[in-house]
Structures are given as structure tokens and as C-alpha cells.
N, C-alpha and C positions, 0 to 999 in steps of 0.2 A: 441382898448387900447393897450399900448406899453409894454409889458412883463417886469417886473423889473430882472435883471440881478442876478442871485443866485451867491453868494461870493461860490465857493468850499471849499476855504479853509480861513475860518475867522481867524484863528490863525497866519496866515503867514505876516511877518512887511515889506519886501521890494515890492517896486514897480518893475514891469517890466524893467523901465526904467535903475533905480538903480540896478539891476542884470547885465544886459548888459554892463552896464560901468564896473562895476566887472568884468564881465568874461573878456572883451577887457583890461583891466590893467594887470591883472593876468595872462593872455595869454601870453602879449608882455614883461611882467618881465621874467617870464617863458622862452621864447623862447632867450631874450636877455642872460640869464644865460648860453642856449643851445651854442650861438658862441663860447663862451670858453670851455665850461666844455666837451662840444662833439666834437669840432673840435682842442683842445689844442694840443694834440699828431700828428694829422695829420698836423698842422700847424708847428710844432716843427721840425716834422721828414722833412718836407719840405726845412724849415732853415738851414739844414744841421749840427742842433746841435749833439754832443756827446750825445747818448742815455743814458749813463749809467749816466753821469754829470747830465742831466736834472730830471731823475728819483729820484736821490739825491737830489737835489732842492727841486721837491714837497714835498717829505717825511718833509723837514725842514719847508716847509711853512705851511704843514698841524700840525704838532706841536704848532708852533705860534697861528695858526687859531684855534687849541680846544682850548687856552685859551679866546679868547674875542668873540667866538660862545657864550659859554656858560656864560661869564659877561656879554654880552650885552641882553641875556633872563631874567637874573635876573633884569636889568636896566629898560627892557619896562616892567617887571611885578610890581616893584616898584613904578618906577617914571612915573608922568601923565605931560608930557612936556606940554599939554593942559592949564594946571595953571599957567604958568611962566609967568607974564608980559608981557618981550619982545620979547615973541614968540606966545602969544596969535594969531594974525591976522593970524602969516603966517602957526602955526600947525593947527589952527581950533580945533573943537569939537570931543571928542571920547578919547578912551583908545589905541588902534593901528593906526586909521587914522592919527592921528596928526605925527607917525613917519614916516609913507610910505610919508606923503606930504612934511618934511621936507628933507627925500633922496634916493628919488625914481631915481634923475638923477645919483646920482653916480655909477650905475651900467654901463649905456649902456658907461659914459664918461671913465670910468676905462677899459671898453671893448676896448672901442675905443684906449686907450695909448696901451694896450696889444699888438694890431695888428700894431701897429706903430714901432716894433722892426726892427731895420736896419738889410738889410737883408746880407750885405756886411761886418757885421762889426766884429773884431775878436771873437771868441768863448767865451772870458773870459764874453766880453763885453753882448752878448748873453744870457748866462747866467745868468750876474747880472741883466739885462734888465727884461728877465722872474720873477725873484726872488722878485723885488718891482713890478711888474707891477700886477702877479699873486697875490701876496699878498694885493695889492688894491681889485683887483676882488673878491678875497675871503669875504673880509671886507664888500665889498661894497652888495655881495650876503645877508649875514647875516643884514645888514640893511633895507634891501628890504624885505627878504624872510621872515623872522620872524614878523614883522607885518602882512604882507599879509597873513601869513597862523595861523597866533593867530587870527585873527580877523572873520573867520567862526564861532568860538564860541560867538564872539560879534556881527555877526550881524542881528543875530533874535534868539528868545528863539525856537524855533518851531524845533523840531526835524524832520519832516516830510520836512519842508521847506529848512531845513541843508544839507538832503538827496537828496534833488531835485537839489539845488544848486551844490552839489559835485556831481553827475551824470550829470548835462548840463558842468560843467566845466571842468570833466574829456573828455566826447565827444568833446569838443572842442579841447583840448589839444590832442588826439589822431591826429583828422583830421588834426591841423596846423602840428602836431610833422613829420606826413609824407609828409605833405605838404612843410613843410621847408626842410625838408632831400632832397627830390625828386631836390626841385631846389638848392639845395647848392651843391649835387653830379653831376647833370648833368652840372653845370657850372664850378666844377674844373676837368670835365672828360676830357680824351684824343679828344673828340670830339668840346668844346668849349674853354676851358683851360683858364677861367678867372682868374686872382693871388686871390688865397683866402684871403690875405691880405686886396683887396678890396671888399671881400663879408664882411669881421668880422666889417671893419670899416661902409659901408655903411648899414648894418644890425642893427649896434648899433644905427644909427641915426632913421633909420625907429621906431624902439621899443622904442625909448624916446619919440617922438613925440605920440606914441598909448597908452604909461605909463600916459601920460597928464591929457587926461579929469578926470580919476577916481578921480584924487586931488580935483575936484572942486562938482563931483556929487553923490558920495557916503559916507555915515554916517551908522552909528554903534543904535543897537536898543537894545543890548542886555547887557549892561555894567556892571550889578551888579548882587550877587548872592544872592539868596534866599533860607531859611534853614536853613542857617547854623549853626552849634552846639553852637558855641560862638559868640553872636552880635559882628560886627565886626572884625571879626578875619580874614577875608581876605586883610583888610586894613591895618594888625601890622604885619608884618613878617619880618623875617630876612633870611639872607644868611642860616645858618644853617635849618630853616622852609623851604627855596626852596630845599635844599639838602634831607630833608626829605619826601619833597613831590615826588622827582622822585624816592627814593626807594621806598616809600610807594608803586608805582605803579610798580610791576611785568608784568603787562600785557604791557604796553611798553615798558618795557625791552625786553620783548622775542619777540614783533613786531620787534624793532629797529635790535634785532640779526638777527633775519632771513633777515631783509633788507640788512645789512651787509654783510651777508653771499654771498647771492644771487649775492649782484652788485658787489662786490669785485672779485667774482669768474668769474664774467660776462666780461672778459678779449676780447671777439671779439669787443664790441663797443669801445675800442682803436684803433683798427688795422685792422677794416672792409675794407678800402678803397685798404688798401694793398693787404686782402689778395683775394680780387676781381680783383686787379690788375695782383699780381704774381700768383696764382693761377689758375685762370680762364682768364686770358689778358683780361677783363673785369672791368673798375672800377665801373660801373653802376649797376653790376648784384644784387646788394643788393637794387636797384632801383628796378627792375624787381619785386625781391619778396616781397618787400613792397606792392606793385601795386595787387599782387594776393591776400595778405591778407587786402588790405585796405577797400574796403566795406563790406565785412563780421563782419571785425573788428568792424568798426563804426554801424551796426547793432548791434553787440551783445553790444556793448559800451552802448547804449539805454536803453538796458536792465539790466545792472547790477546791478541796485537798486532793480529789481523783483527777481533777480537770487539771490541775498545778501538776498532778504527775505525770498526766499522759501528754501536755502541750508542752510545761515548763511553765514557772512563775510569770516570768518577765513576760513573755510570749502573750499568757493569759490576760494579764493587767494591761500591755499594750494593745490586744484585741479589745477588750472594754472600754477602753478609749477612745478607740474609732468608732465603734457602734455609739457612743454616748452622742461624738461629733457628728456623724452621720445625722443621726435624730434629730440635735439641736436646729442644724441647718435646714431641715424638713420644715421644721416644727415654723422658724426664724420667715421661711418665704413664705408658706400654705396658711400655717395655724392660726394668724391673729384674728383673722373674719371668721375662721368658724369653732365654734367652743366645742362642738362633737369633736371636730378633727384634731382640736388640740388635747380633747381630755383620752382620746385613744392613742393617740402616738406620743403623747407623754405617760400614759400609762406603761407605755413597752418602753420607754427609755428609760423608765424607772427599773426596771428588771435589772441590766445592767449595772447601773449605779448602785443598786442594793448590795452589787458582790463586791464593788471597791475595798468598802470599809473590814473584808475579809482578806481578798487577797493581796493587799497592802502590807497586811502584817507579817507575810511568811515574809517577806524580803529583808527587812529588816534585820533580824537574828541569821538569816544567813552573812550577810555584809559582816556582822559583829563576829561570829565565828572565822570569818577569812581576817579577819583584823587580828584576832588571839593566836591564830593560826602561824602567821608572818612577824607578828611583834612579842608576843607572850606576854600580852599586857592585857586585860581586863577593862575594856575601858568600854563597856555598856553605858553606865554612868552616863560618860560625855554624850554617849549616839543618843541616848534619849534624851538628854537634855536639849541636844539639838534638834531632834522632832518635836520637843514639847515647845521649843522657842518657836519652830518653824509651823508649827500647828497654830500657834495662839497667833503669831507676827503674820499669818497670812491669810487669817481670820479676821483680822483687826483691820489689815491692810485692803484687803478685798473690801471690806464696808467701807473705809476711807476713800478708795477710788470711787465706788458707786455713789457717795455723800457727794465728792467732790464734781463727777460728771452730774448728776442732778442739779446740785447748786448752781453747777454753769450753764444748765439747758432752762433756768428759771424755774424750778421746783417753788410751790406756793408750800410754807411750812403750815404745818398741822399741829394741832392740839387737843388730845383727848384720851380716855383709857381703853379704847377699844374699838373694833369697827363699827361697832354699834353706834360709840360716838361721832365718828365718822360720817357715817349715813345719816345723821341727825341734823348735822352742820351744812351739810351739802358741799364741802369745799372741793373744787375744782381743780384739774390742772390741765393746763395750754398743750398744744397739739406737738412742741418741741419737747415738752419734759415728758408727755407720753411715749412718743418715739424714741428716746433716749433709754427710757424705762424699758422697750421691748428689745433696744440694743445690749442694754446690760442683762436681761435676761435668757437671750439665745445666743447671739451675734457673739460677741466677745467669748461665753464661755467655749462655743463649738472651737474657735481657733485656738483657747489653751488646752484642749484634750486632743487636737489633732498634734499640734507640738510636741506634747510630753509623748504623746506614742511613738514619735520618729526618734525621741532622744529615748527611750529604753530600747526598741528595737536595733537599734543601731550600733549604741556606745554600751549596752550591760550587756557583757558576755559572761560574767559568772554562773556555770552550770548547777544545778541543782544538785547534780550527782556528786559535784566536786566540794559544793559546800556541805554536805552531809557526811564527806570522810574527812574534811578538817573537824568537824564537830564531834565525829568519833577521836579523834587524834584530841583532842582539844581534853575530853573528857577521860580521856587512858585506856578505850575500849580497843583501841588498835596503836602502835607505836607511830613515831614519826618517818621511820622507812619503810612499812608498811602503807601509809597515805600517798605518801610521794611517788612510791609505785605504782601505784592505781590512779592517780590523779589523772586526766585526759590531757594536761598541758602543764607547763611549768609556772608557776604566778609567782 
């Protein structure tokens, strides 16, 4: 007699196929953003554009972007475009998926336009091209990231299923991030010399194709709040209510502040290729570093959920920040003149770095459930629009800060298609510029991670158990009275 298969997770809502299409779409979106976000500074420096001019243009774009990100977050939470008659067929059902279905294509298209910058054009035209296409890219990131990130709260009402999705998604992100970084670094290295423009345009077309299946294969299963204090409150809120939701949540503020400081100070990301090329005469050196930390990082990423359950999400993220800060300081003081030592210690440092993407994803949904519990408002859209803005803004500002510092220290402008071009040209940099490059690589990031760790450990005190209870209350699994009776303290 055939044994009946036992359902280990009866409260889970999504099928395996749905989750796989979601993972594919989200990963493609993330790496589509990476093409510009991570390689923008490198691309512009290869274009020979004035570093100071580009740094200023980045800051101007970010000021404009600050407005459209928050505005779009409000629109996503307030408006259900699936109810509009002329968009019903295109948008489909759901709260956040309709936005993704309508606008997912804007990200790869704007990326392609960005990399089509004419190399031999005057500097003024290059700056104008950068300004317009980067602004388009920023807005397209918002159009895709806000719905994609927000739907983690509407895909399922099960906290355990949500954590499982976030863990798997984080592991895939780490594997993909390392893979794509290795491939791109190798292609633009001295050995291969493929133009970075070709990589950007080709990559955007691939990611457009990979984002498409999610449009048809994924649906949301948890679109309505339960147990709100005022019936219907989540459906009747104003801009003022949205702002109040944000200010109600001190935990998301602390988390965002820690992310901002750790990322803005992580100036190495903007200049890694040039550190390898000019300090070690090897643009592939960070690839060796990633390869050392790759397997241990992947293994530990798979255990992040259990580590977070055992030690707490906040404690785990703060500890990771401390490890990175310590390793960065060791490299700063000892690693510059010893290539082998740099590769070994850098590889060990890559292990906790691989865990950040996974552990960070656990915290934002908890803070959103806290706000939903406190206010009865479903403000996921505005929170993830803020996260989208912060991710893009600090990425841009980090590159801007790095470029300003290099310009102030006498950086010699370069122009080429790849590091193979630069090697053939033999362009050198002054000792002051090289010192600035090294400080950007390790001293400044160490300070940022240390400050972020202190912020989280001292000020973020929303416990994981209480956040899970609030999520169950929001989903109607337990009543508000049952939830309040079990909370560890009054919030």
C-alpha cells in the first residue's frame, strides 16, 4: 500500500514552481541593477570622463531620485492598478505583481541606453548622456524593485515560509553575485579585454529574458490585513498616514541608518578594479579573493536562517559587520605590500561579506510587520521604496565620494575599453593617488562597518519572537489579544 506523503508545512501557500520562477525573476532583476550599480564608476572612468564632473552629476540625480522613490512607494501602496479596466488584462491580479508585470522591462532597456554612451563624444555630451540615462535607470529600478521587494509580505502569510524564501533567495544571490563578478572581471581583464560596453548591453538583454517568466507564473496569496484595530483602516489612508507609518517605526530607521553608514563608507566597491590594477598589477586579484570565500560563504549562507534563529537577526548582522571591520583593518595595515597575504585575508573576509545579503533580508519584513501591527496600515510599498532609494542613493553617493577623493588627490584620467587597453597605454598614477586608492579600499570601509555594528547592537531591540507574533496577528492566525498576551514587552 502506497504511503501518503506527509505535508511538513501545511501553512505554506506557494508551490515549488512558483517559488522557482520568483527566484529567477528576482535574481535577474538584481543582477540587471548590478550592471550599472556596480560597474558604473568603472565604466565612466574607462570613458575618460572628468571624475569631479561625474561625481557632481551623480549627486544631482540622487536629489531628484529622492522624490520619485518615496512618491512611487506611496502610489504602489495606495493604488491597485489591477482594478483599472483598461489595464486589467495586462496587469493581472494581485497588489504588487501588476506593477512588476507592467514595468519590469524598463530596467534592462534603461541599462542598455546607459551603456550606449558614445566614447568619442565631447565631455559635455558624455556628462549629459550620463545624467539622462542614469536618471532613467534610477527610476526604472524603483519601478521594479519596490513591487518585487514588497511582495515578500503578500506572497505568503506564513512567517516560516517567508524566512525560507528569503534564505533561498539570499543563497542564490550570493552564488550569482560571485559568478557574475568573476565572469565580468575576467572579461575586462588584461587577459581577455572585452569592452565593458559590450558586457553591459549583452547582460541587460539576457536579464530581460530571465525576468519574463515571473510575469505569468507567480501570484500573491496574502493581500489583505487581518485584526486591524479599525476595520478598513488599511484601505483609507492619506499621504500623512504614510509618513506617520514611517515615523512610527524606529526600528526601520535604525536599520536603514546602519545600512547607509556601512554602504556609503564601503568605497572599495567603486574602485576595486583599479586597486587590483594599480596596487598589485593584477585586475583579477579580487576574483582570487572571492574564490577563496565562495564555497564557505555559500555553505554558511544556507545556515543563515538557523544562525539567526539561534543568535537573533540583529546580533548576527552586527557580528558580521564587526568581522568585516576587523579584517579590513588587518589588510589595511599589513596587506598592501604582500600580495599573498592580501589574497588569503581578503578571501576570509569574503565569507562574512557573502552573508550580508542574506541576513539583511530578514530584518526589513519584521519591521514592516511591526508597523502593520501598530497602525493597521499596509505600508510595504513605501518601506521598500525607501530601501530602493537608499540602495541606489548610497551606491551612487559611494561612487561619488570615491571619485571626489581621487580627483582631489591628483588622479590621472584614463580612457579605454578594458584593463587590457590601460595596460597597453601604460598610464601611471601618483603616489598620493595610490594612497587615496588604498584608503578608499580598506580604512574608510572599516570605520563604516564598525559604526553600523554599534548602531544595531545598541539601538535595535525588536526581538525576533515578538516580530513573528505580530506577523501571525496581521495574518489573522492569532487574535490581537492573544498576541499582546505573549509579547515580551509593550511596543
